[in-house]
N, CA, C and O of each residue as an XYZ file, in Angstrom:
644
protein
N       0.840     -1.165      0.000
C       0.000      0.000      0.000
C       0.894      1.239      0.000
O       1.821      1.311      0.807
N       0.650      2.212     -0.871
C       1.510      3.390     -0.917
C       1.354      4.230      0.354
O       0.278      4.304      0.948
N       2.424      4.834      0.733
C       2.459      5.618      1.964
C       1.852      6.986      1.733
O       2.107      7.618      0.708
N       1.057      7.441      2.672
C       0.515      8.792      2.613
C       1.506      9.732      3.264
O       2.178      9.362      4.227
N       1.603     10.948      2.745
C       2.630     11.880      3.210
C       2.405     12.341      4.638
O       3.375     12.630      5.338
N       1.178     12.421      5.092
C       0.922     12.938      6.423
C       1.152     11.926      7.528
O       1.199     12.300      8.700
N       1.297     10.655      7.188
C       1.381      9.600      8.187
C       2.794      9.064      8.306
O       3.474      8.873      7.298
N       3.240      8.823      9.520
C       4.547      8.216      9.729
C       4.441      6.704      9.513
O       3.396      6.124      9.805
N       5.478      6.059      9.017
C       5.415      4.612      8.836
C       5.350      3.912     10.193
O       5.984      4.336     11.159
N       4.576      2.840     10.241
C       4.467      2.096     11.494
C       5.752      1.331     11.727
O       6.419      0.897     10.788
N       6.087      1.171     13.007
C       7.340      0.513     13.340
C       7.044     -0.679     14.247
O       6.114     -0.647     15.053
N       7.824     -1.695     14.106
C       7.704     -2.880     14.926
C       8.070     -2.510     16.359
O       9.130     -1.918     16.566
N       7.235     -2.833     17.373
C       7.538     -2.423     18.748
C       8.853     -2.988     19.277
O       9.500     -2.351     20.107
N       9.264     -4.178     18.812
C      10.532     -4.733     19.275
C      11.706     -4.159     18.504
O      12.854     -4.373     18.895
N      11.454     -3.433     17.415
C      12.533     -2.872     16.620
C      13.233     -3.899     15.757
O      14.365     -3.663     15.336
N      12.613     -5.018     15.480
C      13.230     -6.069     14.688
C      12.705     -6.031     13.270
O      11.579     -5.595     13.032
N      13.505     -6.483     12.334
C      13.084     -6.565     10.944
C      12.107     -7.705     10.741
O      11.813     -8.445     11.679
N      11.598     -7.856      9.521
C      10.597     -8.881      9.224
C      11.168    -10.270      9.395
O      10.476    -11.178      9.856
N      12.430    -10.443      9.028
C      13.011    -11.774      9.125
C      13.466    -12.097     10.543
O      13.681    -13.266     10.861
N      13.619    -11.091     11.405
C      14.086    -11.316     12.759
C      12.948    -11.451     13.762
O      13.199    -11.749     14.929
N      11.712    -11.242     13.343
C      10.584    -11.312     14.254
C      10.396    -12.735     14.752
O      10.507    -13.693     13.986
N      10.118    -12.860     16.010
C       9.798    -14.215     16.491
C       8.430    -14.621     15.965
O       7.486    -13.831     15.972
N       8.341    -15.820     15.527
C       7.071    -16.286     14.955
C       6.139    -16.660     16.089
O       6.338    -17.644     16.802
N       5.109    -15.833     16.227
C       4.126    -16.072     17.277
C       2.822    -16.488     16.604
O       2.020    -15.638     16.216
N       2.616    -17.765     16.468
C       1.427    -18.272     15.800
C       0.388    -18.767     16.790
O      -0.628    -19.333     16.385
N       0.623    -18.565     18.076
C      -0.308    -19.103     19.056
C      -1.601    -18.301     19.118
O      -2.660    -18.878     19.365
N      -1.548    -16.970     18.898
C      -2.780    -16.181     18.966
C      -3.034    -15.502     17.640
O      -2.105    -14.981     17.023
N      -4.265    -15.497     17.197
C      -4.634    -14.849     15.946
C      -4.742    -13.342     16.113
O      -4.577    -12.607     15.139
N      -5.017    -12.860     17.333
C      -5.174    -11.416     17.538
C      -3.849    -10.686     17.357
O      -3.839     -9.568     16.843
N      -2.741    -11.280     17.760
C      -1.451    -10.604     17.585
C      -1.052    -10.600     16.120
O      -0.358     -9.685     15.677
N      -1.468    -11.588     15.367
C      -1.129    -11.637     13.947
C      -1.902    -10.571     13.181
O      -1.386    -10.015     12.211
N      -3.129    -10.277     13.599
C      -3.908     -9.282     12.880
C      -3.460     -7.864     13.232
O      -3.625     -6.958     12.415
N      -2.894     -7.643     14.433
C      -2.438     -6.323     14.846
C      -1.043     -5.993     14.348
O      -0.673     -4.820     14.292
N      -0.275     -6.983     13.990
C       1.101     -6.716     13.567
C       1.112     -6.152     12.146
O       0.287     -6.534     11.316
N       2.033     -5.260     11.874
C       2.097     -4.686     10.533
C       2.593     -5.702      9.528
O       3.241     -6.676      9.912
N       2.307     -5.506      8.252
C       2.790     -6.448      7.241
C       4.313     -6.409      7.180
O       4.925     -5.439      7.626
N       4.923     -7.446      6.639
C       6.389     -7.470      6.558
C       6.912     -6.290      5.747
O       6.209     -5.741      4.898
N       8.166     -5.908      6.025
C       8.765     -4.731      5.395
C       8.880     -4.895      3.888
O       8.845     -3.899      3.165
N       9.014     -6.105      3.397
C       9.185     -6.311      1.960
C       7.894     -6.006      1.206
O       7.950     -5.598      0.046
N       6.734     -6.193      1.831
C       5.486     -5.963      1.120
C       5.066     -4.496      1.158
O       4.278     -4.071      0.313
N       5.570     -3.702      2.121
C       5.227     -2.285      2.189
C       6.107     -1.490      1.238
O       7.286     -1.790      1.049
N       5.509     -0.480      0.653
C       6.275      0.398     -0.225
C       6.392      1.755      0.466
O       5.620      2.675      0.196
N       7.351      1.857      1.344
C       7.553      3.117      2.063
C       8.825      3.787      1.571
O       9.773      3.141      1.125
N       8.805      5.076      1.668
C       9.974      5.851      1.243
C      10.587      6.478      2.480
O       9.909      7.185      3.226
N      11.840      6.225      2.693
C      12.509      6.769      3.856
C      13.291      8.013      3.448
O      14.032      8.015      2.465
N      13.105      9.046      4.218
C      13.778     10.308      3.909
C      15.045     10.496      4.724
O      15.913     11.281      4.341
N      15.164      9.813      5.806
C      16.246     10.087      6.745
C      17.631      9.890      6.134
O      18.552     10.638      6.463
N      17.800      8.922      5.268
C      19.144      8.684      4.741
C      19.455      9.542      3.520
O      20.616      9.882      3.294
N      18.438      9.902      2.722
C      18.734     10.649      1.497
C      18.785     12.152      1.717
O      19.585     12.826      1.067
N      17.964     12.708      2.606
C      17.920     14.157      2.781
C      19.223     14.735      3.336
O      19.703     15.729      2.792
N      19.824     14.164      4.395
C      21.070     14.754      4.874
C      22.208     14.629      3.867
O      23.106     15.471      3.841
N      22.179     13.597      3.045
C      23.240     13.443      2.056
C      23.192     14.580      1.042
O      24.229     15.083      0.612
N      21.981     14.980      0.664
C      21.870     16.087     -0.283
C      22.316     17.391      0.363
O      23.001     18.195     -0.269
N      21.932     17.603      1.613
C      22.327     18.836      2.290
C      23.836     18.902      2.473
O      24.434     19.967      2.320
N      24.454     17.776      2.797
C      25.886     17.806      3.043
C      26.659     18.082      1.754
O      27.748     18.654      1.797
N      26.102     17.677      0.605
C      26.808     17.965     -0.643
C      26.747     19.457     -0.961
O      27.665     19.997     -1.579
N      25.665     20.128     -0.540
C      25.570     21.567     -0.757
C      26.411     22.337      0.247
O      26.846     23.454     -0.036
N      26.643     21.760      1.400
C      27.343     22.465      2.463
C      28.862     22.473      2.271
O      29.582     23.019      3.107
N      29.347     21.891      1.209
C      30.781     21.894      0.974
C      31.249     23.293      0.660
O      30.456     24.153      0.277
N      32.522     23.519      0.819
C      33.090     24.848      0.589
C      32.892     25.248     -0.870
O      33.119     24.437     -1.767
N      32.466     26.500     -1.119
C      32.268     26.932     -2.503
C      33.599     27.083     -3.226
O      34.654     27.283     -2.625
N      33.496     26.977     -4.526
C      34.705     27.127     -5.318
C      35.176     28.573     -5.261
O      34.344     29.478     -5.193
N      36.478     28.820     -5.286
C      36.952     30.204     -5.247
C      36.538     30.944     -6.509
O      36.613     30.410     -7.615
N      36.098     32.185     -6.324
C      35.628     32.977     -7.455
C      36.796     33.669     -8.132
O      37.859     33.877     -7.547
N      36.557     34.013     -9.379
C      37.557     34.776    -10.103
C      37.615     36.184     -9.537
O      36.681     36.605     -8.854
N      38.658     36.904     -9.796
C      38.831     38.243     -9.231
C      37.742     39.193     -9.713
O      37.344     40.089     -8.969
N      37.254     39.024    -10.929
C      36.226     39.918    -11.455
C      34.841     39.572    -10.916
O      33.927     40.392    -11.007
N      34.666     38.373    -10.357
C      33.356     37.947     -9.884
C      33.189     38.145     -8.386
O      32.232     37.632     -7.806
N      34.083     38.868     -7.752
C      33.960     39.112     -6.322
C      32.747     39.987     -6.084
O      32.474     40.904     -6.858
N      32.021     39.707     -5.021
C      30.778     40.435     -4.741
C      31.067     41.917     -4.571
O      31.930     42.312     -3.787
N      30.339     42.720     -5.309
C      30.457     44.164     -5.201
C      31.558     44.775     -6.042
O      31.715     45.996     -6.053
N      32.327     43.954     -6.750
C      33.433     44.497     -7.537
C      32.927     45.366     -8.681
O      33.521     46.398     -8.993
N      31.835     44.950     -9.302
C      31.288     45.733    -10.407
C      30.768     47.078     -9.906
O      30.975     48.109    -10.545
N      30.092     47.058     -8.761
C      29.566     48.302     -8.195
C      30.703     49.239     -7.803
O      30.622     50.446     -8.036
N      31.760     48.693     -7.211
C      32.898     49.535     -6.826
C      33.608     50.109     -8.045
O      34.057     51.255     -8.015
N      33.713     49.336     -9.105
C      34.323     49.854    -10.338
C      33.469     50.968    -10.926
O      34.001     51.957    -11.429
N      32.146     50.814    -10.867
C      31.261     51.858    -11.372
C      31.370     53.124    -10.526
O      31.340     54.231    -11.064
N      31.495     52.971     -9.223
C      31.657     54.136     -8.349
C      32.952     54.861     -8.663
O      32.966     56.088     -8.763
N      34.036     54.122     -8.820
C      35.328     54.752     -9.161
C      35.249     55.485    -10.493
O      35.790     56.581    -10.639
N      34.573     54.874    -11.462
C      34.419     55.503    -12.777
C      33.632     56.805    -12.664
O      34.019     57.818    -13.247
N      32.522     56.779    -11.912
C      31.692     57.975    -11.779
C      32.399     59.067    -10.979
O      32.158     60.252    -11.214
N      33.267     58.691    -10.040
C      34.012     59.694     -9.288
C      35.079     60.368    -10.146
O      35.425     61.527     -9.913
N      35.596     59.654    -11.127
C      36.623     60.242    -12.007
C      36.036     61.183    -13.048
O      36.687     62.148    -13.451
N      34.807     60.909    -13.487
C      34.237     61.693    -14.576
C      33.581     62.958    -14.046
O      33.200     63.040    -12.878
N      33.459     63.942    -14.928
C      32.762     65.186    -14.580
C      31.500     65.346    -15.409
O      30.900     66.421    -15.415
N      31.088     64.298    -16.106
C      29.876     64.357    -16.919
C      28.653     64.401    -16.017
O      28.725     64.126    -14.819
N      27.539     64.750    -16.622
C      26.276     64.757    -15.894
C      25.821     63.321    -15.629
O      25.991     62.442    -16.474
N      25.253     63.096    -14.469
C      24.780     61.762    -14.107
C      23.372     61.507    -14.626
O      23.033     60.379    -14.986
N      22.552     62.553    -14.664
C      21.184     62.435    -15.158
C      21.191     62.763    -16.649
O      21.800     63.757    -17.043
N      20.541     61.968    -17.485
C      20.493     62.282    -18.914
C      19.846     63.650    -19.166
O      18.896     64.032    -18.484
N      20.372     64.374    -20.150
C      19.960     65.771    -20.366
C      18.520     65.903    -20.856
O      17.775     66.739    -20.345
N      18.121     65.106    -21.820
C      16.789     65.253    -22.399
C      15.666     64.943    -21.398
O      14.729     65.735    -21.297
N      15.716     63.834    -20.658
C      14.659     63.604    -19.660
C      14.642     64.683    -18.578
O      13.570     65.071    -18.113
N      15.820     65.173    -18.171
C      15.855     66.232    -17.163
C      15.224     67.512    -17.716
O      14.503     68.207    -17.000
N      15.493     67.823    -18.983
C      14.894     69.014    -19.602
C      13.372     68.882    -19.652
O      12.664     69.867    -19.443
N      12.861     67.685    -19.924
C      11.409     67.481    -19.940
C      10.803     67.719    -18.564
O       9.742     68.332    -18.446
N      11.476     67.235    -17.526
C      10.970     67.424    -16.170
C      10.969     68.906    -15.811
O      10.007     69.402    -15.224
N      12.039     69.614    -16.157
C      12.126     71.048    -15.855
C      11.028     71.811    -16.593
O      10.393     72.691    -16.012
N      10.799     71.490    -17.852
C       9.735     72.158    -18.609
C       8.358     71.867    -18.005
O       7.500     72.749    -17.965
N       8.145     70.640    -17.537
C       6.871     70.288    -16.911
C       6.675     71.059    -15.606
O       5.575     71.537    -15.330
N       7.730     71.182    -14.806
C       7.637     71.933    -13.553
C       7.378     73.408    -13.842
O       6.570     74.038    -13.159
N       8.053     73.964    -14.842
C       7.833     75.366    -15.204
C       6.406     75.581    -15.684
O       5.808     76.613    -15.383
N       5.856     74.641    -16.413
C       4.482     74.738    -16.888
C       3.492     74.678    -15.718
O       2.502     75.409    -15.700
N       3.766     73.804    -14.746
C       2.887     73.691    -13.579
C       2.875     74.977    -12.755
O       1.827     75.392    -12.259
N       4.039     75.602    -12.612
C       4.116     76.798    -11.776
C       3.665     78.072    -12.484
O       3.073     78.948    -11.855
N       3.936     78.186    -13.777
C       3.600     79.431    -14.469
C       2.240     79.371    -15.163
O       1.580     80.399    -15.312
N       1.825     78.210    -15.579
C       0.558     78.085    -16.279
C       0.692     78.319    -17.775
O      -0.291     78.187    -18.506
N       1.862     78.658    -18.239
C       2.073     78.831    -19.680
C       3.420     78.238    -20.065
O       4.255     77.967    -19.203
N       3.621     78.044    -21.318
C       4.812     77.381    -21.812
C       5.966     78.384    -21.901
O       6.014     79.213    -22.810
N       6.898     78.295    -20.935
C       8.048     79.193    -20.923
C       9.220     78.536    -21.627
O       9.291     77.313    -21.743
N      10.129     79.363    -22.091
C      11.334     78.852    -22.732
C      12.512     79.030    -21.783
O      12.497     79.911    -20.924
N      13.540     78.183    -21.944
C      14.731     78.242    -21.106
C      15.946     78.022    -22.006
O      15.907     77.197    -22.919
N      17.005     78.752    -21.748
C      18.212     78.597    -22.572
C      18.956     77.331    -22.165
O      18.744     76.792    -21.079
N      19.819     76.873    -23.041
C      20.594     75.663    -22.776
C      21.527     75.863    -21.590
O      21.720     74.952    -20.785
N      22.116     77.077    -21.481
C      23.033     77.340    -20.369
C      22.287     77.346    -19.028
O      22.798     76.835    -18.031
N      21.080     77.923    -19.007
C      20.293     77.936    -17.774
C      19.868     76.521    -17.388
O      19.865     76.161    -16.211
N      19.513     75.728    -18.388
C      19.129     74.336    -18.124
C      20.310     73.551    -17.562
O      20.146     72.748    -16.643
N      21.513     73.785    -18.120
C      22.715     73.102    -17.613
C      23.016     73.532    -16.178
O      23.440     72.715    -15.360
N      22.793     74.831    -15.867
C      23.046     75.304    -14.505
C      22.074     74.668    -13.515
O      22.471     74.290    -12.412
N      20.808     74.547    -13.899
C      19.812     73.912    -13.028
C      20.148     72.435    -12.831
O      20.034     71.908    -11.724
N      20.560     71.778    -13.902
C      20.908     70.353    -13.792
C      22.140     70.164    -12.917
O      22.186     69.244    -12.101
N      23.126     71.018    -13.079
C      24.334     70.932    -12.246
C      23.979     71.106    -10.773
O      24.453     70.350     -9.924
N      23.148     72.100    -10.468
C      22.757     72.339     -9.078
C      21.937     71.174     -8.522
O      22.112     70.786     -7.367
N      21.053     70.623     -9.332
C      20.231     69.494     -8.884
C      21.086     68.266     -8.598
O      20.860     67.563     -7.613
N      22.060     68.009     -9.454
C      22.923     66.844     -9.245
C      23.798     67.020     -8.017
O      24.004     66.071     -7.261
N      24.316     68.228     -7.809
C      25.132     68.469     -6.616
C      24.287     68.272     -5.359
O      24.738     67.652     -4.396
N      23.069     68.797     -5.369
C      22.175     68.638     -4.223
C      21.890     67.163     -3.954
O      21.956     66.718     -2.808
N      21.576     66.407     -5.001
C      21.248     64.987     -4.811
C      22.453     64.192     -4.314
O      22.309     63.322     -3.455
N      23.628     64.481     -4.845
C      24.828     63.757     -4.408
C      25.106     64.046     -2.939
O      25.419     63.134     -2.174
N      24.993     65.315     -2.540
C      25.227     65.652     -1.135
C      24.166     65.035     -0.231
O      24.468     64.626      0.890
N      22.931     64.967     -0.708
C      21.863     64.346      0.073
C      22.131     62.856      0.274
O      21.944     62.334      1.373
N      22.567     62.176     -0.780
C      22.885     60.756     -0.652
C      24.109     60.539      0.232
O      24.175     59.537      0.943
N      25.073     61.448      0.204
C      26.218     61.328      1.110
C      25.768     61.434      2.558
O      26.239     60.687      3.416
N      24.852     62.366      2.830
C      24.331     62.500      4.183
C      23.549     61.250      4.596
O      23.643     60.800      5.737
N      22.789     60.704      3.672
C      22.042     59.467      3.956
C      22.993     58.324      4.285
O      22.738     57.535      5.195
N      24.075     58.242      3.547
C      25.047     57.181      3.809
C      25.682     57.355      5.181
O      25.897     56.371      5.889
N      25.981     58.583      5.564
C      26.559     58.828      6.888
C      25.579     58.444      7.988
O      25.973     57.872      9.005
N      24.302     58.757      7.785
C      23.300     58.382      8.774
C      23.156     56.863      8.872
O      23.010     56.323      9.968
N      23.198     56.185      7.747
C      23.095     54.724      7.763
C      24.309     54.108      8.447
O      24.169     53.152      9.208
N      25.488     54.641      8.186
C      26.694     54.111      8.828
C      26.662     54.376     10.329
O      27.147     53.562     11.115
N      26.090     55.515     10.730
C      25.980     55.817     12.156
C      25.101     54.788     12.860
O      25.348     54.438     14.014
N      24.078     54.309     12.164
C      23.201     53.279     12.721
C      23.742     51.881     12.457
O      23.039     50.891     12.658
N      24.988     51.798     12.008
C      25.702     50.541     11.757
C      24.989     49.674     10.730
O      24.816     48.469     10.909
N      24.576     50.338      9.633
C      23.962     49.635      8.511
C      24.701     50.022      7.243
O      25.414     51.024      7.203
N      24.521     49.226      6.226
C      25.136     49.503      4.937
C      24.123     50.097      3.976
O      24.467     50.931      3.138
N      22.888     49.675      4.094
C      21.836     50.099      3.177
C      21.136     51.334      3.716
O      20.777     51.392      4.893
N      20.941     52.329      2.842
C      20.195     53.506      3.270
C      18.706     53.209      3.165
O      18.274     52.447      2.300
N      17.933     53.815      4.049
C      16.497     53.585      4.080
C      15.756     54.906      3.920
O      16.370     55.971      3.850
N      14.449     54.825      3.863
C      13.622     56.018      3.753
C      13.787     56.901      4.981
O      13.760     58.127      4.877
N      13.956     56.282      6.137
C      14.160     57.051      7.366
C      15.436     57.884      7.284
O      15.465     59.020      7.757
N      16.491     57.328      6.690
C      17.737     58.087      6.519
C      17.510     59.276      5.598
O      17.990     60.378      5.864
N      16.782     59.048      4.522
C      16.506     60.125      3.567
C      15.656     61.220      4.218
O      15.936     62.407      4.045
N      14.626     60.829      4.963
C      13.787     61.816      5.635
C      14.577     62.634      6.646
O      14.398     63.848      6.747
N      15.449     61.971      7.391
C      16.253     62.667      8.386
C      17.257     63.614      7.735
O      17.484     64.717      8.233
N      17.854     63.191      6.630
C      18.803     64.050      5.917
C      18.096     65.285      5.362
O      18.642     66.387      5.428
N      16.898     65.120      4.821
C      16.130     66.272      4.320
C      15.747     67.179      5.476
O      15.798     68.402      5.345
N      15.364     66.599      6.606
C      15.017     67.400      7.780
C      16.210     68.231      8.233
O      16.050     69.409      8.554
N      17.408     67.638      8.267
C      18.598     68.386      8.672
C      18.927     69.491      7.681
O      19.422     70.546      8.076
N      18.665     69.269      6.424
C      18.959     70.302      5.424
C      17.979     71.477      5.532
O      18.355     72.623      5.281
N      16.736     71.196      5.903
C      15.732     72.257      6.001
C      15.941     73.070      7.273
O      15.821     74.295      7.245
N      16.248     72.416      8.379
C      16.339     73.107      9.677
C      17.766     73.438     10.009
O      18.036     74.020     11.060
């Protein structure tokens, strides 16, 4: 009979296998209560196979290549961005946002020169970089690596007050 997943397999009370059981043929009631021999049951035992699979995964990982070290790509990108003086935000999407904000505040379609747009973008990027630096300092103060919304809110609060 196939084993149901929710039920534990029945075990012989003496702990003996089918061939080691003493043959008790004197009473019919004990024969009807005893489980069928182990050879006729189709049970699946997990105890021997599950730890073997876990132990194979628990072996030491293979050493990674120098380029595959965790965070190496991010650190290389940070070094690259620190060396460059280019704008971090793309110019065209930033210009669209500025035009949309100007339209919301003035109610009419205003024009802006390229130099003024570059000055606004430069100021916005400097502000954002300094804000993220403050967020990182707050996160490090709380002994964390990841910045959270609370860090951002606190950094904005410090900048306003």
